[in-house]
N, C-alpha and C positions, 0 to 999 in steps of 0.2 A: 152743401152746395152742388146743385146740379151741373153737369158738365152741359156748354152752351158754346156753339160755334161762334158767335159773334163775340164772346167774351174772351174766349181763348184767341181769337185773331187780335183782339185788343191787347192782351196781355204781350203776345209774340211780337207786335209791333212795337210796345215798350220797350222790349229788351233788343230788339235789333238796334233801336236808337241809340241805347247803351253800348251796344257792339261797334256800333259805326264810329262814334265819338270816341271811342277809347284810346288812350295813349300808347300805342302799340309797341313803342320804344323802350317798353318797361319789361316787355316779355322775352324769354328765350325764344330758340328758333324751332323747339321738336315739335311732335303731332300730337304731344299727351296736354301739354299745357301753355305749348307756344303758338309761335306765327303759323306753323303749318297747319294746327288744328283750327285756327281761325280760317286761313284760307280754303280749307275744306268745308267749314261751317258756311262762307259765303258763298261759295258754288253751290251748293244746296239751295242757300235763299235765292241766287241767280237762277237757279233751272227753274224754282217755283215761281218767282216774280218777274223774271226776265228785266229786270233794273241793273242798268250798266253800273252803276255806283260800286255795285259789290264785284265786278271786273275790275272796275280800277282799285279797288281797296285789295285785291288778290296779287295785281301787276305791283304794288306797293312794297309787300309784304314780301314777294318774292326777291324783288332789288335788295332790301336789306339784308335776307337770308344770303344770298350771293356774293353779296359785300363780304359778309363775316366769314365765308368758305375762302374768299380770295384773300382776305387778310390775316386768315386763322385766327380769329378771336377765340376767347375762351368759350364762347357759346356755340362755336362753329359745328356743325353735324357730324364732321369728320372723326369726332372722337368718339364716336360708337356706330356700331353696324345693328342698330334693334329699329322695330317699327316704331315703337312708342317715342324713343327718345335718340334715334340716329338718322343714320342714312338710309335706312329703309323707309321710312317714314317721309324721307323727301324724293326718292326715286318714285315711291307709290303715287306720290300727288302730281308728280312731273308727267308722267305716264297717265294719268287721270285726265290732267288738263289739255295733254294732247291729244286724246281720245274723245275730248270734247271741242277739239278745234280752236282750243284757246290758246295753245302753244304752237309751233311748228317743231313736228319732230326731228328736223334736219339739224336744227339749233343745237339739239341736246343728244343726238346719238353718240357722239363719241365718248362724253362726260359720262352718260347713262350707262353705257358697254363697260367702263370702267369702274362704274360704282356697283354694279352687279357682281362682277368679278370681287370685287373688295367684300360684298355683302356675303358670299358664297364662302369665301376662304373664312372670313370671321365665324360663319356659323358652323363650321368644320371644328375650327378651334374651342367653340363654345361647348359642343357636343364631346369632344375630347376631354373636357375639364368637367363633364358631369353636369352641365349645367343646361336646363331643358324649360326653362321657360316658354310662355307663348307669346303675348306681346312684348315682352322685353327679351325675348330670346331667340333661338334656332327656329323654333314653330311657326312664330310670326313672319320670320325670312321666308321659310317654306310656302307659307300661305301666298305671300307676297310674289313669290315664284310661280306658283299655281295661276293666279289670277293675270300675270304679265308675261308668261313667256308663252311662244306658240308651241314649244315641243315641250315634254316633262325630261330633258336633259339634265338642267341644275337642280330640280327638286328630286330626281332619282339619284344625283350623288350624296344629296343630304339624306335622304332614306336609306341608301347603302351603309352611310357612315352609321346609322343607327341601330342595323341589324345586330349589332356585338351584345347590345343589351338586353336582346330578349323582349322588349317589350316592357322592361321594368325600368323607371324612369325615375331615380333617386338623385335629385337635383343638391346640389353640394353648395352653400353658399352662407351668408350670415344674414340676410333676410328670412324673419320669421315667417312671413305670409309667403315664401317663395319656396323654402328648404323642404327638402324631404321628399316623400309620396305627396304632392298637392295633388288634392282630386277637382279641383276646380275648373275655371273655363279661362279667367285670366292670367293663371299663372302654370297651370296643371293639365292634368290628364283629360278634363275635357276639351280644354284647348288643342291637344294632341288629337283625340277622337273628331274635332269638328274639321281640321285639318286635312285628316285622314279620308272623311266623308266627301271632302271637296274635292280630293284628289281624285277620288272613284268618280264624282259626278263630272270631271272635267275630262279627265284622262283614260277612263273606264275602268273596269276591273283588273285589280294586282292584287294576287295571292301575300303578297307580304303586308301590303296595305290592310286588306281584308282581314288577316289574322292581328295584325297591331290592333283595329277597330275592338275585336271580339276580346282579346286577352286583356285589353284595358278596362273595356266595360265590365267585364267578369270581375275583375280584382275589384273593382269599387262594390259589384252585388255583393260580392263574398265578405266583402267589408261592413254591410250596411248595419246599421244598430236596429235591431227589432224591438228593441224595449224601451227606447228613449221616450218619453212621452212630456210635454209640456203643455200647462191649459189644455188639456184634453185633445191635444192635436199629437198626432206623431211625426217625430223629424227624424227621418232616415240617415241621410248621408252626412259621413265625416266630410270636415273640411282639409283634413292633411294627416299625414302619419309619417311620425319621423322617430329616428332612432336616439335615444339617451342612455346613457348608462347601461349599453348593449339590449335595451328595452324596447319595443315598438311602443311607441308614445301616441294615442289616438286624440285629434281635436275636433271639438264639437262645441257648435253654440247654436241659437236659435234663430239666427239671422236667416230672414227671406230674401233673396239677392240674385241679381245678373250675375255678380263674379264667381258666386261658390256658394251653391245651395241646391236644395230638393228639387226646385222649379226647373234650375238649370239642367241637373241631371234628367229629369222627367223629360224635357224638351231634346235633348241628345239620344236617349234611349229609343225614343219614339223616331226621329229621323234615320237612327242605325237600324232600328227594327224594320222601317219600310223600306229602306236601302238594301238590307241583308235577307229581307222575307223571313225575319225572326219574329215568330208568334211570343216566344218568352220576354222578349225587348217590350214588344209592343203592349204588351199586358201590363208587365210592371209598370213601364210611364204611367198606363190612365191611374192606376191604383195609386202612386206616388203624388201623379198630377192633380187629382182629386181629393188628396188630402192635405195639400198646401190652400186648397181653394178653401180650406176653413178658417185660415188667418188672413186677418183683415187689418185694416190701417191701425185699429184699435187695440190688436191682440200682439202675438208674440212673432214678431217680423225685424224687429231692430232697427226700423224704418224713421229716420229722421229728418228727412228731406226728400228734394226732388231728384236728387244725383242719381244718374244712369249706372254706374257701377254697383251701391248698394242703396240704392232710393228708389223712389216709387216709380220713377219714369223708366227705369229698368225693367221692374214687373210689370209694368203695362205694354211694354215692349213683347217681352215673354212671352206672357199670357196671348196676343195677339199672334206670335209666331205659332205658339203651339195649338189655337185655335185654327190655324188654319191648315195643320196638319192632323187635327181631329175634332172637328167642329162641334163641338160639345157646347150647350148654351151657357154653361158656368165659365167655360173659359172667356167667353167674351164677355159676359158680365165682369169677370174678374179686371179685365182689361179696362173697362169704362170706370169699375171703382178705383183703378190705381190713376187713371188718368185724372179722373174728378180730384184725386188726392195732391196730384201734381199740379193742377190748376191752383189750388188752396196753397199750396206751398211759394208758389210763384206770384201769386196774387199778394200774399204777405209780406214779400219781400221787394216787392216793385218801387219803393220810394227810398231801399237803404242803397248806400254808396256802392257802386259798382268795383269789384276788388278783381284782382289777377285770377285767380281762382275761379271765380265767375264765369271765366271765359271757356273752361275745360270740358270737353265732352264728358268725360269719365266723374269728373269728380265738380260740376260746375252747372252753368244754365245751358249751355249747347245742347247735350244729349236730351235734356226735357224738354228744351223747344222743339228739338226734332221730332220728338215723339206726339209732343202734343198737338203740332200740325199734321203730324202724319207722313212729313216729307223724306223719311226714312229711304223711301222708293228711289230717290233721289239722291242717295248717299251711298258711293261706293265706301265708304270708309264702315257703314254700318255690314258689309260682307265680311268684316273681320269680327264682328261683335255677334254674329249668329251663322 
């Protein structure tokens, strides 16, 4: 199928109608798979179309969320202080809507100040308990403070609490996708590197932060697999390293994905290389990035759907971002190839029943639609993703 602007607009409109007609009472409140996620998507739609039906829906969703907070229902967001499924996602959304002049800052000032203190204290507690997740942990909260605080005071308190670990972040938890030295973006080292890069871009040079970027990237580089070949393609990066029976166990698979893959690593190598003026990082980024282009929808990628996290739309988006930093024609071609695949997946599923999971940005249709329409420039949510 050839990527076609008219066709992708038609497909997007079909899914937007599904979103607008969905029974949101069946959703939880968070920004991963719940009402906050839909509110952020509707804000993107509003900025793109100027159709006030999306604003009306945002207000409806927020009213239910605040009712749940007031009555302390089991879904209420006070139970966690993370971006992906807790208070941080709420505070992020409220401040975004205030910045867009949709909400009045004075109406939420006291509540947001209280929430920020809760987020900070819980971030410090997670760090004390050796929990270093990105979107579901203290580094996602650090990312939030970077974007919505005029000064680095709260961000610096979190960074100060991290120094005792000497940039060696071994997450202790029961989740096999998060535990250990996770080297990915969503849960691990690349998320930390992204956050440190953003700190530098927003608040300027900080020797502790710079050392963190270098130490974490060098750890991944030191553990690259120089021998692993699948279908004549070299796959370099391990997904995670954890300790079992006093042995370091390295986990690697063939997945090409936004959340944790060679492509994500190549992007942050290049971004850090340009920021730090490091030719080693820049050269390695191109070496690994070009190797990923040998992988297509029909070969070794693990892509089975249009999802953003580990599906076709996340790859289209990453190749787009990589092309912005390193304008090689092949990166642009791969972006279009994976957009085409995303369009195919959405076309095939357009008559299927719309389920709760379809509303997710990472695991459903939301991220795919934003990538397909190119409206990520209207989405502050996507600042957390690259």
